C-alpha positions in Angstrom: 0.1 0.1 0.0 2.8 2.4 0.9 4.5 1.6 -2.5 1.2 2.4 -4.3 0.8 5.7 -2.5 4.4 6.7 -3.2 3.9 5.8 -6.9 0.9 7.9 -7.1 2.7 10.9 -5.4 5.6 10.6 -7.8 3.4 10.2 -10.9 3.0 13.3 -13.1 -0.6 14.4 -13.0 -1.1 14.6 -16.8 -4.9 14.5 -16.5 -5.0 17.7 -14.3 -2.4 19.4 -16.4 -4.3 18.9 -19.6 -7.6 20.1 -18.0 -6.1 23.1 -16.3 -4.2 24.1 -19.5 -7.5 25.0 -21.2 -9.3 26.9 -18.4 -12.3 28.0 -20.4 -12.9 24.5 -21.4 -12.6 23.2 -17.8 -15.0 25.9 -16.6 -17.6 24.9 -19.3 -17.1 21.2 -18.3 -17.5 21.9 -14.7 -20.6 24.0 -15.3 -22.1 21.2 -17.4 -21.5 18.6 -14.7 -22.8 20.9 -12.0 -26.0 21.4 -14.0 -26.5 17.7 -14.4 -26.0 17.1 -10.7 -28.4 19.9 -9.9 -31.0 18.4 -12.2 -30.5 15.0 -10.6 -30.6 16.4 -7.0 -33.8 18.3 -7.7 -35.6 15.4 -9.3 -34.6 13.1 -6.5 -35.5 15.6 -3.9 -39.0 16.2 -5.4 -39.5 12.4 -5.7 -38.6 11.8 -2.2 -40.9 14.7 -1.1 -43.7 13.2 -3.1 -43.3 9.8 -1.2 -42.9 11.5 2.2 -45.9 13.9 1.9 -48.1 11.1 0.6 -47.8 9.3 4.0 -47.6 12.2 6.5 -50.9 11.4 8.0 -50.5 7.6 7.7 -47.4 7.8 10.1 -49.5 9.7 12.8 -52.3 7.1 13.0 -52.7 5.2 16.3 -53.3 1.8 14.8 -51.8 -1.6 14.3 -53.8 -2.3 11.2 -56.3 -0.5 8.9 -59.4 -1.3 7.0 -59.7 0.4 3.6 -61.6 0.1 0.4 -60.1 -2.2 -2.2 -60.4 0.7 -4.7 -58.5 3.1 -2.5 -55.8 5.0 -4.3 -54.6 7.9 -2.0 -56.0 10.0 0.7 -57.7 12.3 -1.7 -59.3 9.3 -3.5 -59.6 6.8 -0.6 -63.2 5.7 -1.1 -65.4 4.4 1.7 -66.2 1.1 3.5 -69.2 0.1 5.5 -68.9 1.1 9.2 -70.3 -2.2 10.3 -67.1 -3.9 9.2 -65.5 -2.3 12.2 -68.0 -3.9 14.5 -67.4 -7.2 12.7 -63.7 -6.9 13.3 -64.2 -6.7 17.0 -65.4 -10.4 16.8 -61.8 -11.5 15.8 -59.7 -12.6 18.7 -56.9 -10.2 19.4 -58.6 -7.1 18.3 -58.7 -4.6 21.2 -60.6 -1.6 19.6 -61.7 -0.1 16.3 -62.2 3.5 15.3 -63.7 5.1 12.2 -62.0 7.9 10.4 -63.6 10.2 7.8 -61.3 11.8 5.2 -62.1 14.1 2.2 -60.7 17.0 0.4 -62.3 20.4 0.5 -61.9 24.0 -0.6 -61.7 26.5 2.1 -61.1 30.2 2.3 -57.7 31.3 3.7 -58.7 33.6 6.6 -55.7 35.8 6.0 -55.7 36.2 2.2 -59.4 35.2 1.5 -58.1 32.9 -1.4 -59.6 29.5 -1.8 -57.3 26.6 -1.4 -57.5 22.7 -1.2 -57.4 21.1 2.2 -57.7 17.6 3.6 -60.3 17.3 6.2 -60.1 14.5 8.8 -63.1 13.7 11.0 -62.5 11.6 14.1 -64.2 10.5 17.3 -63.3 13.3 19.8 -63.8 10.8 22.7 -60.9 8.6 21.6 -57.1 9.3 20.8 -56.9 8.5 17.1 -53.7 10.2 16.0 -50.2 10.5 17.5 -50.3 14.3 17.7 -50.1 15.8 21.1 -51.6 19.2 20.0 -54.6 17.5 18.6 -55.2 15.2 21.6 -55.0 18.3 23.9 -57.8 20.0 21.9 -60.2 17.1 21.4 -62.8 18.9 23.7 -62.8 21.9 21.5 -63.6 20.1 18.2 -66.7 18.8 19.9 -68.2 22.3 19.3 -70.3 22.8 16.2 -68.2 24.0 13.2 -64.9 23.9 14.9 -61.6 22.7 13.4 -57.9 22.4 14.2 -55.5 23.8 11.6 -52.3 22.5 10.2 -49.5 25.2 11.0 -47.4 23.7 8.3 -50.0 24.3 5.5 -48.8 25.7 2.3 -49.7 29.4 1.9 -49.5 32.7 3.8 -50.8 32.1 7.3 -48.3 33.7 9.5 -50.5 36.3 10.9 -53.3 33.9 11.5 -51.1 31.4 13.3 -49.7 34.1 15.5 -53.3 35.2 16.5 -54.3 31.6 17.3 -51.2 31.1 19.4 -52.2 34.3 21.3 -55.6 32.7 22.1 -57.7 34.7 19.6 -60.7 33.3 17.7 -60.3 33.0 13.9 -63.2 32.3 11.6 -63.4 31.4 8.0 -65.6 29.6 5.6 -66.0 25.9 4.5 -68.8 24.8 2.1 -70.6 28.2 2.9 -70.5 27.4 6.6 -68.7 29.8 9.0 -66.1 27.6 10.9 -63.9 28.5 13.9 -60.2 27.5 14.3 -59.6 26.6 17.9 -56.2 25.2 17.8 -53.0 24.3 15.8 -51.1 21.1 15.1 -48.4 20.2 12.5 -48.4 17.6 9.7 -47.5 19.4 6.5 -48.6 20.0 2.9 -48.5 17.4 0.1 -48.6 17.5 -3.7 -52.4 17.1 -3.8 -53.5 19.3 -0.9 -52.2 22.4 0.8 -52.7 21.3 4.4 -54.9 19.4 6.8 -57.9 20.3 9.0 -58.9 17.9 11.9 -62.4 18.1 13.4 -64.9 15.8 15.0 -66.9 13.1 12.9 -70.1 15.1 13.5 -68.6 18.2 12.2 -67.3 16.3 9.2 -70.7 15.1 8.3 -71.9 18.7 8.6 -69.3 19.8 6.1 -70.2 16.9 3.7 -74.0 16.4 4.1 -74.0 13.9 1.2 -71.8 11.5 3.2 -73.5 9.0 5.3 -72.3 8.2 8.8 -72.2 4.5 7.9 -69.7 5.2 5.1 -66.2 5.6 6.7 -62.9 6.3 5.0 -60.6 4.3 7.2 -61.2 1.7 10.0 -58.3 2.0 12.6 -57.7 -1.2 14.4 -55.7 -1.7 17.6 -54.5 -5.2 18.7 -54.4 -6.6 22.3 -50.9 -6.4 23.8 -49.2 -9.8 23.6 -51.1 -11.1 20.6 -49.3 -11.9 17.4 -50.0 -9.1 14.9 -49.4 -11.4 12.0 -51.9 -13.9 13.2 -54.5 -11.3 14.1 -54.2 -9.6 10.7 -54.5 -13.0 8.9 -57.6 -13.8 11.0 -59.1 -10.4 10.0 -58.4 -11.0 6.3 -60.0 -14.5 6.5 -63.1 -13.2 8.5 -64.1 -10.0 6.9 -65.8 -9.8 3.4 -63.9 -8.8 0.3 -65.4 -5.3 0.2 -62.7 -4.3 2.7 -58.9 -4.6 2.5 -56.9 -5.4 5.7 -53.5 -3.9 5.9 -51.0 -3.5 8.7 -50.0 0.2 9.2 -46.6 -0.6 7.6 -48.4 -2.2 4.6 -50.7 0.9 4.4 -47.8 3.2 4.2 -45.8 1.1 1.8 -49.0 0.8 -0.5 -49.3 4.6 -0.5 -45.8 5.2 -1.6 -46.0 2.4 -4.2 -49.1 4.0 -5.6 -47.3 7.3 -5.9 -44.3 5.6 -7.6 -46.1 3.4 -10.0 -49.6 4.8 -10.8 -49.1 8.6 -10.6 -47.5 10.2 -13.6 -45.6 12.7 -11.4 -43.5 9.9 -9.9 -42.6 8.7 -13.3 -41.7 12.2 -14.4 -39.3 12.7 -11.5 -37.7 9.4 -12.2 -37.3 10.2 -15.8 -35.9 13.6 -14.9 -33.2 11.9 -13.0 -32.3 9.7 -15.9 -32.2 12.7 -18.2 -29.8 14.6 -15.9 -27.5 11.5 -16.0 -27.6 11.3 -19.8 -27.0 15.0 -20.1 -23.9 14.8 -17.9 -22.6 11.9 -20.0 -23.0 13.9 -23.2 -21.3 16.9 -21.7 -18.4 15.1 -20.3 -18.0 13.1 -23.4 -17.8 16.2 -25.5 -15.1 17.7 -23.3 -13.0 14.6 -23.1 -13.4 13.7 -26.8 -12.3 17.2 -27.7 -9.4 17.0 -25.4 -8.3 13.6 -26.8 -8.5 14.9 -30.4 -6.5 18.0 -29.4 -3.8 16.0 -28.0 -3.8 13.0 -30.1 -0.3 13.6 -31.4 1.1 13.8 -27.9 -0.7 10.5 -27.1 0.9 9.0 -30.2 4.3 10.3 -29.1 3.8 8.5 -25.7 2.9 5.3 -27.5 6.0 5.6 -29.8 8.1 6.0 -26.5 6.8 2.7 -25.3 3.9 3.7 -23.0 1.1 1.2 -23.1 -2.4 2.1 -24.0 -3.5 1.3 -20.5 -1.4 4.1 -19.2 -2.9 6.6 -21.6 -6.4 5.4 -20.9 -5.6 6.1 -17.2 -4.9 9.7 -18.1 -8.3 10.1 -19.7 -10.0 8.4 -16.8 -8.1 10.6 -14.5 -9.6 13.7 -16.2 -13.0 12.1 -15.8 -12.6 11.7 -12.1 -11.4 15.1 -11.6 -14.2 16.5 -13.5 -16.7 14.4 -11.6 -15.4 15.6 -8.1 -14.9 19.3 -9.1 -18.3 19.4 -10.8 -20.1 17.7 -8.0 -19.1 20.2 -5.3 -20.8 23.3 -6.8 -23.7 21.1 -8.0 -24.4 19.9 -4.4 -23.9 23.3 -2.9 -26.4 25.0 -5.3 -28.9 22.1 -4.9 -28.8 22.7 -1.1 -29.6 26.4 -1.7 -32.5 25.5 -4.1 -33.9 22.9 -1.6 -34.1 25.8 1.0 -35.8 28.1 -1.4 -38.4 25.4 -2.6 -39.0 24.4 1.1 -39.8 28.0 2.2 -42.0 28.6 -0.9 -44.0 25.3 -0.9 -43.5 23.8 2.7 -42.5 20.6 1.0 -40.0 18.6 3.1 -37.0 19.1 0.9 -33.6 18.4 2.5 -30.2 17.0 1.6 -29.6 13.6 3.4 -26.2 12.2 3.4 -27.3 9.1 1.5 -28.6 11.2 -1.4 -25.4 13.2 -1.7 -23.4 10.0 -1.8 -25.8 8.5 -4.4 -25.6 11.4 -6.7 -21.7 11.5 -6.3 -21.6 7.9 -7.3 -23.9 8.7 -10.2 -21.5 11.5 -11.2 -18.5 9.1 -11.0 -20.2 6.6 -13.2 -21.4 9.2 -15.5 -17.8 10.5 -16.0 -16.4 7.1 -16.3 -18.9 6.1 -19.0 -18.0 9.3 -20.9 -14.2 8.6 -20.5 -14.7 5.1 -21.8 -16.5 6.4 -25.0 -14.0 9.2 -25.5 -11.0 6.8 -25.5 -12.2 4.5 -28.3 -10.1 6.5 -30.8 -7.2 6.6 -28.5 -7.1 2.8 -28.2 -7.0 2.3 -32.1 -4.6 5.1 -32.7 -1.4 4.1 -34.5 1.6 6.3 -33.9 2.8 5.9 -37.5 -0.6 7.4 -38.8 -0.3 10.5 -36.6 2.7 12.1 -38.4 
């Protein structure tokens, strides 16, 4: 190992010398790689935000398993199931309790800007703890009042003044379905790609907001198991006992199915994945153009090295050295700009965009592969070059 390190230190950095000789070309190459990296970072960031926001409410449910409609797609199109299935589930050994949950999207008027926006409304039994949100559970008594809701402080839009007034204990009123509603408290979940935020209220208020909905048609059935019972066996028993008009999923399966739907059935998930591939291909093309131009510009020098006895493997190493240098130097500004863009988008849209270490490493590896592929393509002419044909 020491010998290898010493060899590398004594080796003339031909790749770096060739790149730095044409500084304008180097700058263009680094800009192109940074652009490709930014494109990949943004597409991966949006795709991850799509998956995360699609299960924000799922993760807060106090349940071991859920009952949903077999036709359920996402929370905005979740369908309904008969409420009596929850009573039937209580007959299965190992089931401790069941709770209905009502979900629907609605247009409401922003009390600060008076603009209409799409919100997800969740109706629950105020006598039971249904979600793992302390602020909601502390305000369950307030949502028993007619036309009273709790508001998601992480909603997308301009709500700073309203949130400040609610925190000071002031009463805020707005409109839902031509009904005047009161905001009695705050909690935090976050916006998604389909809705700008969430409102939580009682099941009775929910049915007032949606008079066409029947109390016997619920969106979700939340099931809690008895402590000590095998969750797998209880879930299997539920699937065998309940009719086919309901689907039984563990909470983890419910979360995974929501992400899977966004990835495979929603065009936006495909678009973000395609955008990542496009960024990768763009990077390959840019780096190939730079390396190919560099090889053609120095083909006589490479021929001279061959005539002096240097093997083709050594010359290929020079080109790959250039590719790796471009990959690292182009990645650094690309990652820095992407972090800044994440911050801007997060502030503007309230989407959970961040730069996890794993994504940074993944894009760096993609960049190295991208530049290596470009280097391999650019060296085809160099491998077949004959010194006698160069002069």
